[in-house]
N, C-alpha and C positions, 0 to 999 in steps of 0.2 A: 897438506902437500903428500904427505903419507898413507893418509887415508885414501887418496886419489889415485896414487899408484897401486896401492892394495886392491882397491875395486879395479882397476883398470887392468891388472893383472888376473884376475879372476875371470872376468870377462873374455881376456884373449885364451887364457886355458879352457873356459868351458867352450867357447867356439872351436877351437885345436880338437878336445876331445870329442866332441859331438860331429866334426867332420869323420874324423875315424871311423866313428861307430856309424854311419851311415854309408861310408863306403864300405865296411864289413858288411853292413845290411844290403846294399843295394849293387854292388859291383859284382858280378858273375865272377867267380874265380879270385878274388882279392886274397891275397895272402898275409898282407900286413906288414910285409918285408921292403927295405927302402922306399919308405913313403914320400920323402922328398923328391924321388926319382920315378915315380909309380905312373903309369901311363896307361889308357885301357885301350886296346887296339883290336879292330873287328876287321875282317879281312873279308868275309862274303856276306851274301846277303841273308844265310841262313844264322850265320854269328849275330848280324846286327837282330834281328825277328829273336833269336835265342834270348838275346840281352834283355831286349825290350820286356819280352815275356817273362824275364827272370826279376825283373824290378817291378812289374805288375803284381806277380804272384808274390813275392815278398811284401808289398803294400798291403795286400790284401790280406796277408797273414800278422802284420805290423803287431797288432795287439797280443797275439799268440806268441809270438817269437823274441820282441822285446824285454828287457829287465827292466829299462826305465817308463818314463810316462809318455813314450812316444804313440801315437795314433790319430784319428781322425775326429773331429768334432760330432760330426753326425754320419749315423750308421747310412741315411741313404747318401748321403754328398759322397764320399770315398773318390777314387781317382776317377777323372775323366781324360779322355784322349781324344784330340782334335786331328782330322786325319784329312788329306787331300790328296787327291789322285791324280796321275797325270798320264797321257797316253805316252807310249814310250819314246823316247828322245835319244839324240845323239851327241856324243862329246867328241871335239877332235883335238886330240891330244897336243897337236902342233902348235895351236894356240890358246888352248885352254877354255875353248868357248862352248856351251850349250845350245843344242837346237831342242825344245822341248815342244812336242805338238799339243 
């Protein structure tokens, strides 16, 4: 039972420490303070694009910036982004409905 408890505690610690490391690596402007209450706010389309491009650039440089054994398995595989585009849509704030063309 003691060995199980110690093993389980190591797994939990590993997960928590890696979560903090990934937040520092991939969340733009992450300061590390108040981690339990941390939330990432995006206010404009440009903020969303900046955050996405930041993640992509950090992922591309992962082998150069991380101290751990983080990286992707094959050089050719890397990050793939699936993107769907819609024509302009409208939102009715009164009843929270979307009309996407």
